[in-house]
C-alpha positions as a Markdown table, in Angstrom:
| # | Residue | x | y | z |
|---|---|---|---|---|
| 1 | Unk | 3.6 | 5.1 | 19.6 |
| 2 | Unk | 1.5 | 5.2 | 23.1 |
| 3 | Unk | -2.2 | 5.7 | 23.2 |
| 4 | Unk | -3.6 | 6.8 | 26.5 |
| 5 | Unk | -7.3 | 5.6 | 27.1 |
| 6 | Unk | -8.9 | 9.0 | 26.7 |
| 7 | Unk | -7.2 | 9.1 | 23.4 |
| 8 | Unk | -8.4 | 5.5 | 22.3 |
| 9 | Unk | -11.9 | 6.9 | 23.2 |
| 10 | Unk | -11.8 | 10.2 | 22.3 |
| 11 | Unk | -14.5 | 9.3 | 19.5 |
| 12 | Unk | -16.7 | 7.5 | 21.4 |
| 13 | Unk | -20.1 | 8.8 | 21.7 |
| 14 | Unk | -21.0 | 10.7 | 24.8 |
| 15 | Unk | -24.7 | 9.7 | 25.0 |
| 16 | Unk | -23.7 | 6.2 | 25.3 |
| 17 | Unk | -23.5 | 6.0 | 29.2 |
| 18 | Unk | -26.8 | 8.0 | 29.1 |
| 19 | Unk | -28.2 | 5.1 | 27.3 |
| 20 | Unk | -27.7 | 2.3 | 30.0 |
| 21 | Unk | -29.0 | 2.1 | 33.5 |
| 22 | Unk | -27.1 | 3.0 | 36.0 |
| 23 | Unk | -26.4 | -0.6 | 37.4 |
| 24 | Unk | -24.8 | -1.6 | 34.4 |
| 25 | Unk | -22.1 | 0.3 | 35.0 |
| 26 | Unk | -21.5 | -0.5 | 38.8 |
| 27 | Unk | -20.2 | 1.8 | 41.4 |
| 28 | Unk | -16.6 | 1.1 | 41.0 |
| 29 | Unk | -16.1 | 1.2 | 37.6 |
| 30 | Unk | -13.5 | 3.7 | 37.6 |
| 31 | Unk | -11.2 | 2.0 | 39.5 |
| 32 | Unk | -10.0 | 0.7 | 36.6 |
| 33 | Unk | -10.9 | 0.4 | 32.8 |
| 34 | Unk | -9.8 | -2.6 | 32.0 |
| 35 | Unk | -13.0 | -3.9 | 34.9 |
| 36 | Unk | -15.6 | -2.3 | 32.7 |
| 37 | Unk | -18.3 | -5.4 | 32.9 |
| 38 | Unk | -18.1 | -7.0 | 29.4 |
| 39 | Unk | -21.6 | -6.1 | 28.5 |
| 40 | Unk | -21.3 | -2.5 | 28.7 |
| 41 | Unk | -18.0 | -2.7 | 26.5 |
| 42 | Unk | -20.0 | -4.4 | 23.6 |
| 43 | Unk | -23.0 | -1.9 | 24.1 |
| 44 | Unk | -20.1 | 0.9 | 23.3 |
| 45 | Unk | -18.3 | -1.2 | 20.3 |
| 46 | Unk | -21.5 | -1.3 | 19.0 |
| 47 | Unk | -21.8 | 2.4 | 18.5 |
| 48 | Unk | -17.9 | 3.0 | 17.1 |
| 49 | Unk | -16.8 | 3.1 | 13.6 |
| 50 | Unk | -13.7 | 0.9 | 11.9 |
| 51 | Unk | -11.4 | 3.1 | 13.4 |
| 52 | Unk | -12.4 | 4.2 | 16.6 |
| 53 | Unk | -12.7 | 0.0 | 17.3 |
| 54 | Unk | -9.0 | -0.3 | 16.5 |
| 55 | Unk | -8.4 | 2.3 | 18.8 |
| 56 | Unk | -10.4 | 0.3 | 21.5 |
| 57 | Unk | -9.1 | -2.6 | 21.3 |
| 58 | Unk | -5.7 | -1.5 | 22.1 |
| 59 | Unk | -6.4 | -0.1 | 25.2 |
| 60 | Unk | -5.6 | -3.6 | 26.9 |
| 61 | Unk | -6.4 | -7.4 | 26.8 |
| 62 | Unk | -9.9 | -7.1 | 28.1 |
| 63 | Unk | -11.0 | -4.3 | 25.9 |
| 64 | Unk | -9.2 | -6.4 | 23.3 |
| 65 | Unk | -10.9 | -9.5 | 24.2 |
| 66 | Unk | -14.4 | -7.6 | 23.9 |
| 67 | Unk | -13.9 | -6.4 | 20.6 |
| 68 | Unk | -12.6 | -9.6 | 19.3 |
| 69 | Unk | -16.0 | -11.0 | 20.7 |
| 70 | Unk | -17.7 | -8.6 | 18.8 |
| 71 | Unk | -16.0 | -9.7 | 15.8 |
| 72 | Unk | -13.8 | -6.9 | 15.2 |
| 73 | Unk | -11.1 | -7.7 | 12.8 |
| 74 | Unk | -7.2 | -7.7 | 14.1 |
| 75 | Unk | -5.5 | -5.2 | 12.9 |
| 76 | Unk | -2.1 | -7.1 | 12.7 |
| 77 | Unk | -4.0 | -8.9 | 9.7 |
| 78 | Unk | -3.5 | -7.7 | 6.0 |
| 79 | Unk | -6.3 | -5.8 | 4.8 |
| 80 | Unk | -7.8 | -4.5 | 1.3 |
| 81 | Unk | -8.2 | -1.1 | 1.0 |
| 82 | Unk | -10.4 | 0.3 | -2.5 |
| 83 | Unk | -10.7 | 3.2 | -4.1 |
| 84 | Unk | -12.1 | 2.3 | -7.4 |
| 85 | Unk | -15.0 | 4.6 | -7.0 |
| 86 | Unk | -12.9 | 7.3 | -6.8 |
| 87 | Unk | -10.7 | 6.0 | -10.1 |
| 88 | Unk | -13.9 | 5.4 | -12.0 |
| 89 | Unk | -15.9 | 8.3 | -10.8 |
| 90 | Unk | -13.4 | 11.3 | -10.6 |
| 91 | Unk | -14.0 | 12.9 | -13.9 |
| 92 | Unk | -17.6 | 13.1 | -13.6 |
| 93 | Unk | -18.2 | 13.2 | -9.4 |
| 94 | Unk | -15.6 | 13.6 | -7.5 |
| 95 | Unk | -13.4 | 16.5 | -7.1 |
| 96 | Unk | -9.8 | 15.8 | -5.7 |
| 97 | Unk | -10.5 | 18.9 | -2.9 |
| 98 | Unk | -12.9 | 16.7 | -1.7 |
| 99 | Unk | -12.9 | 14.0 | 0.8 |
| 100 | Unk | -12.5 | 10.7 | -0.1 |
| 101 | Unk | -14.1 | 7.7 | 1.4 |
| 102 | Unk | -12.1 | 4.4 | 1.0 |
| 103 | Unk | -13.8 | 0.7 | 1.3 |
| 104 | Unk | -11.1 | -1.9 | 3.9 |
| 105 | Unk | -12.1 | -5.5 | 3.4 |
| 106 | Unk | -10.3 | -8.7 | 5.1 |
| 107 | Unk | -10.2 | -12.3 | 4.2 |
| 108 | Unk | -11.9 | -13.8 | 7.3 |
| 109 | Unk | -15.2 | -12.0 | 5.5 |
| 110 | Unk | -14.7 | -11.5 | 2.3 |
| 111 | Unk | -18.5 | -10.1 | 1.9 |
| 112 | Unk | -17.9 | -7.5 | 4.6 |
| 113 | Unk | -16.3 | -3.8 | 3.8 |
| 114 | Unk | -16.0 | -0.9 | 6.1 |
| 115 | Unk | -16.1 | 2.5 | 5.2 |
| 116 | Unk | -12.8 | 5.0 | 6.3 |
| 117 | Unk | -12.8 | 8.9 | 5.5 |
| 118 | Unk | -10.0 | 10.7 | 4.3 |
| 119 | Unk | -9.3 | 14.3 | 5.3 |
| 120 | Unk | -10.2 | 17.0 | 2.5 |
| 121 | Unk | -7.5 | 17.3 | -0.3 |
| 122 | Unk | -5.1 | 14.2 | 1.1 |
| 123 | Unk | -6.4 | 11.8 | -1.1 |
| 124 | Unk | -5.8 | 11.8 | -5.1 |
| 125 | Unk | -4.1 | 8.7 | -5.3 |
| 126 | Unk | -2.2 | 6.2 | -3.6 |
| 127 | Unk | 1.4 | 4.5 | -4.5 |
| 128 | Unk | 2.1 | 2.6 | -1.6 |
| 129 | Unk | 1.8 | 1.3 | 2.0 |
| 130 | Unk | 4.4 | 0.6 | 4.4 |
| 131 | Unk | 4.2 | -0.4 | 7.8 |
| 132 | Unk | 0.7 | 0.4 | 8.5 |
| 133 | Unk | 1.0 | 4.0 | 6.9 |
| 134 | Unk | -0.4 | 5.1 | 3.1 |
| 135 | Unk | 1.8 | 7.3 | 0.3 |
| 136 | Unk | -1.0 | 9.4 | -1.4 |
| 137 | Unk | -0.4 | 11.7 | -3.6 |
| 138 | Unk | -2.4 | 15.1 | -2.2 |
| 139 | Unk | -4.5 | 17.5 | -4.5 |
| 140 | Unk | -1.0 | 19.3 | -5.1 |
| 141 | Unk | 0.4 | 16.3 | -6.7 |
| 142 | Unk | 2.6 | 16.4 | -3.4 |
| 143 | Unk | 3.4 | 12.6 | -1.3 |
| 144 | Unk | 2.3 | 12.4 | 2.3 |
| 145 | Unk | 2.7 | 9.7 | 4.5 |
| 146 | Unk | -1.0 | 8.9 | 6.3 |
| 147 | Unk | -1.6 | 6.9 | 8.6 |
| 148 | Unk | -5.2 | 5.8 | 8.1 |
| 149 | Unk | -5.7 | 4.4 | 11.6 |
| 150 | Unk | -4.5 | 6.8 | 13.7 |
| 151 | Unk | -5.0 | 9.8 | 10.6 |
| 152 | Unk | -1.3 | 11.3 | 11.6 |
| 153 | Unk | 0.0 | 12.8 | 8.1 |
| 154 | Unk | 3.7 | 13.1 | 7.4 |
| 155 | Unk | 4.6 | 15.8 | 4.2 |
| 156 | Unk | 7.5 | 14.4 | 2.0 |
| 157 | Unk | 9.4 | 16.6 | -0.2 |
| 158 | Unk | 7.4 | 18.8 | -2.5 |
| 159 | Unk | 7.2 | 17.7 | -6.6 |
| 160 | Unk | 9.0 | 21.3 | -7.6 |
| 161 | Unk | 12.4 | 19.6 | -6.2 |
| 162 | Unk | 12.6 | 17.9 | -9.0 |
| 163 | Unk | 14.1 | 20.2 | -11.9 |
| 164 | Unk | 12.0 | 19.2 | -14.1 |
| 165 | Unk | 8.5 | 20.4 | -12.6 |
| 166 | Unk | 8.0 | 23.6 | -12.4 |
| 167 | Unk | 5.1 | 25.6 | -10.8 |
| 168 | Unk | 2.3 | 27.6 | -12.7 |
| 169 | Unk | 0.6 | 29.6 | -10.1 |
| 170 | Unk | -2.7 | 31.8 | -10.5 |
| 171 | Unk | -3.2 | 35.9 | -9.4 |
| 172 | Unk | -4.2 | 34.7 | -6.1 |
| 173 | Unk | -0.8 | 32.6 | -5.7 |
| 174 | Unk | -2.4 | 29.5 | -5.9 |
| 175 | Unk | -0.7 | 26.6 | -7.9 |
| 176 | Unk | -2.7 | 26.2 | -10.7 |
| 177 | Unk | -0.5 | 23.1 | -12.5 |
| 178 | Unk | 2.9 | 22.2 | -13.3 |
| 179 | Unk | 5.5 | 22.8 | -16.6 |
| 180 | Unk | 7.0 | 19.0 | -16.6 |
| 181 | Unk | 10.2 | 19.5 | -18.6 |
| 182 | Unk | 8.5 | 21.6 | -21.5 |
| 183 | Unk | 7.1 | 25.1 | -21.1 |
| 184 | Unk | 4.6 | 24.6 | -23.8 |
| 185 | Unk | 1.9 | 22.4 | -22.4 |
| 186 | Unk | 0.2 | 22.9 | -18.5 |
| 187 | Unk | -0.4 | 19.8 | -16.4 |
| 188 | Unk | -3.5 | 20.5 | -13.9 |
| 189 | Unk | -1.7 | 19.5 | -10.6 |
| 190 | Unk | -5.0 | 16.8 | -9.7 |
| 191 | Unk | -4.1 | 15.3 | -13.3 |
| 192 | Unk | -0.1 | 15.2 | -12.1 |
| 193 | Unk | -1.1 | 13.4 | -9.3 |
| 194 | Unk | -2.8 | 10.5 | -10.4 |
| 195 | Unk | 0.1 | 9.5 | -12.7 |
| 196 | Unk | 4.0 | 10.8 | -12.0 |
| 197 | Unk | 4.1 | 8.5 | -9.0 |
| 198 | Unk | 4.1 | 4.3 | -9.6 |
| 199 | Unk | 5.4 | 3.1 | -6.5 |
| 200 | Unk | 6.5 | 4.0 | -2.8 |
| 201 | Unk | 7.9 | 2.2 | -0.1 |
| 202 | Unk | 9.4 | 2.9 | 3.9 |
| 203 | Unk | 12.6 | 1.7 | 5.2 |
| 204 | Unk | 10.1 | 1.9 | 9.0 |
| 205 | Unk | 7.1 | 3.4 | 10.2 |
| 206 | Unk | 7.6 | 6.7 | 10.6 |
| 207 | Unk | 6.3 | 6.7 | 13.9 |
| 208 | Unk | 9.2 | 4.7 | 15.4 |
| 209 | Unk | 11.7 | 7.0 | 15.5 |
| 210 | Unk | 11.6 | 9.3 | 12.9 |
| 211 | Unk | 14.4 | 7.7 | 11.4 |
| 212 | Unk | 12.5 | 6.4 | 7.9 |
| 213 | Unk | 13.9 | 6.7 | 4.3 |
| 214 | Unk | 11.1 | 6.6 | 1.5 |
| 215 | Unk | 12.2 | 5.2 | -2.1 |
| 216 | Unk | 9.6 | 5.9 | -5.2 |
| 217 | Unk | 9.6 | 4.8 | -8.5 |
| 218 | Unk | 7.7 | 7.5 | -11.0 |
| 219 | Unk | 7.4 | 9.9 | -13.8 |
| 220 | Unk | 6.0 | 6.7 | -16.1 |
| 221 | Unk | 8.8 | 4.5 | -14.0 |
| 222 | Unk | 11.5 | 5.7 | -15.4 |
| 223 | Unk | 13.4 | 7.4 | -12.6 |
| 224 | Unk | 14.0 | 6.4 | -8.9 |
| 225 | Unk | 14.6 | 8.8 | -6.0 |
| 226 | Unk | 14.5 | 8.9 | -2.0 |
| 227 | Unk | 14.3 | 10.9 | 0.7 |
| 228 | Unk | 14.8 | 10.7 | 4.7 |
| 229 | Unk | 13.1 | 11.8 | 7.6 |
| 230 | Unk | 12.9 | 15.6 | 7.8 |
| 231 | Unk | 14.3 | 16.1 | 4.3 |
| 232 | Unk | 13.2 | 18.4 | 2.1 |
| 233 | Unk | 14.5 | 17.5 | -0.8 |
| 234 | Unk | 14.6 | 14.5 | -3.7 |
| 235 | Unk | 17.5 | 12.7 | -4.0 |
| 236 | Unk | 17.6 | 10.9 | -7.8 |
| 237 | Unk | 19.7 | 7.9 | -7.9 |
| 238 | Unk | 18.5 | 6.6 | -10.9 |
| 239 | Unk | 17.2 | 7.5 | -14.3 |
| 240 | Unk | 16.3 | 4.7 | -17.3 |
| 241 | Unk | 16.6 | 6.0 | -20.5 |
| 242 | Unk | 13.4 | 6.2 | -22.9 |
| 243 | Unk | 15.8 | 4.0 | -25.6 |
| 244 | Unk | 15.9 | 1.4 | -23.2 |
| 245 | Unk | 12.6 | 0.3 | -23.4 |
| 246 | Unk | 13.1 | -0.9 | -19.8 |
| 247 | Unk | 10.9 | 0.4 | -16.3 |
| 248 | Unk | 11.4 | 0.0 | -12.8 |
| 249 | Unk | 8.7 | -2.5 | -11.7 |
| 250 | Unk | 9.4 | -3.0 | -8.0 |
| 251 | Unk | 11.1 | -1.4 | -5.3 |
| 252 | Unk | 11.9 | -3.3 | -1.8 |
| 253 | Unk | 13.6 | -2.5 | 1.7 |
| 254 | Unk | 15.9 | -5.7 | 2.4 |
| 255 | Unk | 18.3 | -6.0 | 5.5 |
| 256 | Unk | 18.8 | -2.7 | 5.5 |
| 257 | Unk | 19.0 | -1.8 | 1.8 |
| 258 | Unk | 17.0 | -0.5 | -1.1 |
| 259 | Unk | 16.8 | -3.2 | -4.1 |
| 260 | Unk | 15.1 | -2.3 | -7.2 |
| 261 | Unk | 13.9 | -4.5 | -10.2 |
| 262 | Unk | 12.8 | -3.9 | -13.6 |
| 263 | Unk | 10.8 | -5.2 | -16.0 |
| 264 | Unk | 13.5 | -7.3 | -17.7 |
| 265 | Unk | 14.9 | -8.5 | -14.6 |
| 266 | Unk | 17.9 | -6.2 | -13.7 |
| 267 | Unk | 18.1 | -6.4 | -10.1 |
| 268 | Unk | 20.3 | -3.4 | -8.3 |
| 269 | Unk | 20.9 | -2.8 | -4.3 |
| 270 | Unk | 21.2 | 0.6 | -3.1 |
| 271 | Unk | 23.3 | 2.3 | -0.4 |
| 272 | Unk | 21.6 | 5.5 | 0.6 |
| 273 | Unk | 23.3 | 6.2 | 3.5 |
| 274 | Unk | 27.2 | 5.9 | 2.5 |
| 275 | Unk | 29.5 | 8.6 | 3.3 |
| 276 | Unk | 30.3 | 9.2 | -0.6 |
| 277 | Unk | 26.7 | 9.7 | -0.9 |
| 278 | Unk | 23.9 | 7.2 | -3.0 |
| 279 | Unk | 25.7 | 4.4 | -4.7 |
| 280 | Unk | 23.8 | 0.9 | -6.4 |
| 281 | Unk | 25.2 | -2.0 | -6.9 |
| 282 | Unk | 23.6 | -4.6 | -9.8 |
| 283 | Unk | 22.8 | -7.9 | -8.2 |
| 284 | Unk | 21.5 | -9.5 | -11.1 |
| 285 | Unk | 22.9 | -7.2 | -14.8 |
| 286 | Unk | 21.6 | -9.3 | -17.3 |
| 287 | Unk | 18.3 | -9.0 | -18.9 |
| 288 | Unk | 15.3 | -10.8 | -19.4 |
| 289 | Unk | 12.7 | -10.1 | -22.5 |
| 290 | Unk | 9.8 | -12.5 | -21.9 |
| 291 | Unk | 6.6 | -11.9 | -21.4 |
| 292 | Unk | 6.4 | -11.1 | -17.4 |
| 293 | Unk | 3.2 | -9.0 | -16.7 |
| 294 | Unk | 4.8 | -8.1 | -13.4 |
| 295 | Unk | 7.8 | -8.4 | -11.0 |
| 296 | Unk | 7.7 | -7.6 | -7.0 |
| 297 | Unk | 10.5 | -8.2 | -4.9 |
| 298 | Unk | 9.7 | -9.8 | -1.4 |
| 299 | Unk | 11.9 | -10.3 | 1.9 |
| 300 | Unk | 11.2 | -12.8 | 3.7 |
| 301 | Unk | 11.8 | -13.7 | 7.6 |
| 302 | Unk | 14.3 | -16.3 | 7.3 |
| 303 | Unk | 16.4 | -13.3 | 4.7 |
| 304 | Unk | 16.2 | -14.0 | 1.2 |
| 305 | Unk | 15.5 | -12.0 | -1.0 |
| 306 | Unk | 13.0 | -13.3 | -3.5 |
| 307 | Unk | 11.6 | -11.7 | -7.4 |
| 308 | Unk | 8.1 | -13.0 | -7.7 |
| 309 | Unk | 7.4 | -13.1 | -11.7 |
| 310 | Unk | 3.4 | -13.0 | -13.7 |
| 311 | Unk | 4.2 | -14.8 | -16.9 |
| 312 | Unk | 1.9 | -13.4 | -19.7 |
| 313 | Unk | -0.9 | -15.5 | -21.4 |
| 314 | Unk | -3.7 | -15.2 | -23.9 |
| 315 | Unk | -6.5 | -16.2 | -21.0 |
| 316 | Unk | -6.4 | -15.1 | -17.5 |
| 317 | Unk | -6.7 | -18.7 | -16.0 |
| 318 | Unk | -3.3 | -19.6 | -17.9 |
| 319 | Unk | -1.1 | -16.9 | -16.1 |
| 320 | Unk | 1.2 | -18.0 | -13.9 |
| 321 | Unk | 3.7 | -17.0 | -11.1 |
| 322 | Unk | 7.4 | -17.8 | -10.9 |
| 323 | Unk | 9.6 | -17.6 | -7.7 |
| 324 | Unk | 13.4 | -17.3 | -7.8 |
| 325 | Unk | 15.8 | -16.2 | -4.4 |
| 326 | Unk | 17.6 | -13.0 | -5.9 |
| 327 | Unk | 21.5 | -14.2 | -5.9 |
| 328 | Unk | 24.6 | -12.3 | -7.7 |
| 329 | Unk | 25.2 | -15.7 | -8.9 |
| 330 | Unk | 22.0 | -15.8 | -10.9 |
| 331 | Unk | 18.2 | -16.7 | -9.5 |
| 332 | Unk | 17.6 | -19.8 | -8.0 |
| 333 | Unk | 13.7 | -21.2 | -8.8 |
| 334 | Unk | 11.9 | -21.4 | -5.2 |
| 335 | Unk | 10.0 | -24.8 | -5.0 |
| 336 | Unk | 6.9 | -25.0 | -2.8 |
| 337 | Unk | 8.3 | -26.1 | -0.4 |
| 338 | Unk | 10.5 | -23.9 | 0.2 |
| 339 | Unk | 8.3 | -21.4 | 1.2 |
| 340 | Unk | 7.9 | -22.9 | 4.5 |
| 341 | Unk | 3.7 | -22.5 | 5.1 |
| 342 | Unk | 3.7 | -18.7 | 4.2 |
| 343 | Unk | 1.4 | -16.3 | 2.4 |
| 344 | Unk | 2.9 | -13.7 | -0.2 |
| 345 | Unk | 1.4 | -10.3 | -0.3 |
| 346 | Unk | 2.0 | -8.1 | -3.7 |
| 347 | Unk | 0.8 | -5.1 | -5.3 |
| 348 | Unk | 1.1 | -1.2 | -4.8 |
| 349 | Unk | 2.0 | -2.4 | -1.0 |
| 350 | Unk | 5.5 | -3.3 | 0.1 |
| 351 | Unk | 5.6 | -6.8 | -0.2 |
| 352 | Unk | 5.7 | -8.7 | 2.5 |
| 353 | Unk | 6.0 | -13.0 | 3.5 |
| 354 | Unk | 3.5 | -14.2 | 6.5 |
| 355 | Unk | 3.3 | -17.3 | 7.9 |
| 356 | Unk | -0.1 | -18.9 | 7.7 |
| 357 | Unk | -0.3 | -20.3 | 11.0 |
| 358 | Unk | -0.1 | -17.0 | 12.5 |
| 359 | Unk | -3.1 | -15.5 | 10.4 |
| 360 | Unk | -6.1 | -17.6 | 10.3 |
| 361 | Unk | -7.8 | -17.1 | 7.0 |
| 362 | Unk | -4.5 | -16.8 | 5.0 |
| 363 | Unk | -3.7 | -19.9 | 2.7 |
| 364 | Unk | 0.3 | -21.2 | 2.9 |
| 365 | Unk | 1.8 | -21.6 | -0.6 |
| 366 | Unk | -0.2 | -18.7 | -2.0 |
| 367 | Unk | 0.3 | -15.0 | -3.9 |
| 368 | Unk | -2.0 | -12.7 | -2.9 |
| 369 | Unk | -2.2 | -9.9 | -5.8 |
| 370 | Unk | -3.2 | -6.8 | -6.2 |
| 371 | Unk | -2.4 | -5.0 | -9.7 |
| 372 | Unk | 0.3 | -2.5 | -9.0 |
| 373 | Unk | 0.6 | 0.4 | -12.2 |
| 374 | Unk | 2.2 | -1.5 | -15.6 |
| 375 | Unk | 2.5 | 1.1 | -18.2 |
| 376 | Unk | 5.3 | -0.2 | -20.0 |
| 377 | Unk | 3.0 | -3.3 | -20.3 |
| 378 | Unk | 0.0 | -2.1 | -21.9 |
| 379 | Unk | 0.8 | -3.9 | -25.3 |
| 380 | Unk | 0.4 | -7.4 | -22.6 |
| 381 | Unk | -2.5 | -6.2 | -20.9 |
| 382 | Unk | -4.2 | -6.4 | -24.3 |
| 383 | Unk | -3.5 | -9.7 | -24.8 |
| 384 | Unk | -4.7 | -10.7 | -21.6 |
| 385 | Unk | -8.4 | -8.9 | -20.9 |
| 386 | Unk | -9.7 | -9.5 | -17.6 |
| 387 | Unk | -6.3 | -9.2 | -15.7 |
| 388 | Unk | -6.1 | -7.2 | -13.0 |
| 389 | Unk | -8.5 | -6.5 | -9.9 |
| 390 | Unk | -7.6 | -8.5 | -6.4 |
| 391 | Unk | -6.7 | -12.6 | -6.4 |
| 392 | Unk | -5.1 | -15.2 | -5.1 |
| 393 | Unk | -3.0 | -17.4 | -6.7 |
| 394 | Unk | -2.1 | -21.1 | -5.4 |
| 395 | Unk | 1.3 | -22.2 | -6.0 |
| 396 | Unk | 0.9 | -25.7 | -5.5 |
| 397 | Unk | -1.5 | -25.9 | -8.2 |
| 398 | Unk | -1.0 | -23.2 | -10.2 |
| 399 | Unk | -4.5 | -21.5 | -10.4 |
| 400 | Unk | -5.9 | -18.2 | -9.7 |
| 401 | Unk | -9.1 | -17.5 | -7.5 |
| 402 | Unk | -11.3 | -14.1 | -6.8 |
| 403 | Unk | -9.2 | -13.1 | -3.4 |
| 404 | Unk | -13.1 | -11.2 | -3.1 |
| 405 | Unk | -16.3 | -11.2 | -4.6 |
| 406 | Unk | -16.1 | -10.8 | -8.3 |
| 407 | Unk | -17.7 | -7.4 | -8.5 |
| 408 | Unk | -14.7 | -6.0 | -6.2 |
| 409 | Unk | -12.3 | -6.2 | -9.5 |
| 410 | Unk | -12.7 | -2.7 | -11.3 |
| 411 | Unk | -14.5 | -2.1 | -14.8 |
| 412 | Unk | -11.9 | -0.6 | -15.8 |
| 413 | Unk | -9.8 | -3.5 | -16.1 |
| 414 | Unk | -12.0 | -5.7 | -17.8 |
| 415 | Unk | -11.9 | -3.0 | -20.5 |
| 416 | Unk | -7.5 | -2.9 | -20.4 |
| 417 | Unk | -7.2 | -0.1 | -18.4 |
| 418 | Unk | -4.4 | -0.5 | -16.1 |
| 419 | Unk | -5.0 | 2.4 | -13.4 |
| 420 | Unk | -4.2 | 0.7 | -9.7 |
| 421 | Unk | -7.4 | 1.4 | -7.1 |
| 422 | Unk | -6.7 | -1.2 | -4.2 |
| 423 | Unk | -3.6 | -1.8 | -1.7 |
| 424 | Unk | -2.6 | -4.2 | 0.9 |
| 425 | Unk | -1.9 | -2.6 | 4.3 |
| 426 | Unk | -1.7 | -4.1 | 7.6 |
| 427 | Unk | -3.0 | -1.6 | 9.8 |
| 428 | Unk | -0.8 | -0.5 | 12.9 |
| 429 | Unk | -1.7 | 1.8 | 15.8 |
């Protein structure tokens, strides 16, 4: 999506030019935006917020260079977005209809954070990040796609499209809440937004050609549904019975198909554009009942689909990650050198695998982890106090580190409450 110079400077304070001497601009400044002197560009950058700085850097190469010289981190790198304060203070201080401010951090300067504001009512919970877009649950418990840099928003089909969800209205015609399966209990909309959705991934960026599909894991990780661009309907493609004692752990888009993995290790492939409707195929059908905290599917640049597992232990420092290649004939263990100097990012985000040499600050052969929803494994969480938050795992040395300062880890994880409040995202403008 192209942006004009005027669009990129839409948020710049108009008084900037008034504060500068006239000869700083020069008689030929209007001949080309890219010819503006560096000292003027740096003066402008000092007045900009993070969102505006990203837009500034996208104008042209000279403005990009000025932004880099001013220490503005690049948008193409993974950032960590945190809303821990919203989760921990929502009941006491924060209404879901108010504007929300999230903190952004990056790995090149772990002690620095940037604040980004979100529009009123659009952010009650987050259940995913793909291609620079967030998947948010709003104040009505409906999902929206939101680009935190460009502020674009795309609504997804409403929660009431699911046959087991019925809206309840007040005297003014506004939604009070929902009946879910049973009529004897009313759930407030903001409460439903905090627990109904566990994970969402996109097939591609909505700003590319509009031909995207979103897949969601929802309703206590028992249901799997998808919706295509422009549709007003959710397509339920799979459900797990409560009696199975299994849940969906992750979903990913790989080589033109969606894949899912359950906590017990069942991997399935979904065809969502077939002429006869959506179909699924079991890639790995046998169950593994080991003490697995999380499972993630990761699509690699060289074409493999990896399964990343966190294996439970009594102490956090003894938790380990195992990596396998997903294959119909069985999983093959991945050795350290098989990652080819790449780093893996897993969590609420659409898992990604990046070459460390192209991203300064990333450590090769390392897993960067932010905690996802882990409701099915609450009994394991109780045996592993302190698990959660944001960490990095060195695959060669089999050891954990905090990816950011210790205070970034929310207090509720230290109390054993497994509610995610961070996601990795690579901004896209």
